[in-house]
C-alpha positions as CSV (number, residue, x, y, z in Angstrom):
1,M,0.0,0.1,0.0
2,N,1.2,3.3,-0.4
3,D,1.5,5.5,2.0
4,S,1.4,8.9,0.6
5,C,-1.9,7.8,-1.1
6,F,-3.2,6.5,1.9
7,S,-2.7,9.6,4.0
8,F,-4.2,11.7,1.3
9,H,-7.3,9.7,1.2
10,L,-7.2,9.8,5.3
11,N,-6.8,13.8,5.0
12,V,-9.6,14.2,2.4
13,Y,-11.9,11.8,4.6
14,M,-11.0,13.8,7.6
15,R,-11.6,17.1,5.8
16,Y,-14.9,15.5,4.7
17,N,-16.0,14.9,8.5
18,I,-14.7,18.1,9.7
19,C,-16.8,19.9,7.2
20,I,-19.9,18.1,7.6
21,M,-19.3,18.5,11.3
22,I,-18.9,22.3,11.4
23,S,-22.4,22.1,9.0
24,F,-23.9,20.4,11.9
25,L,-22.8,22.4,14.5
26,W,-23.7,25.4,12.2
27,S,-27.0,24.4,11.7
28,I,-27.9,23.5,15.3
29,H,-26.6,27.0,16.7
30,T,-28.8,28.7,14.0
31,W,-32.0,26.5,14.9
32,Q,-31.6,27.7,18.7
33,S,-31.0,31.2,17.9
34,Y,-34.2,31.0,15.7
35,L,-36.0,29.1,18.7
36,K,-35.1,31.8,20.7
37,N,-35.7,34.8,18.7
38,S,-39.4,33.5,18.1
39,Q,-40.1,32.6,21.6
40,M,-38.9,36.4,22.4
41,N,-41.4,37.4,19.6
42,H,-44.3,35.4,20.8
43,V,-43.8,37.0,24.6
């Protein structure tokens, strides 16, 4: 097995996971702020 090829795939895989995690956390953050704003508007 080629080490450089393996490391390249690993880096791409890690970057892909990090992008998913960031987008996931960002969506949660946006959703929470949206809920807070809607609750404040209802009051």
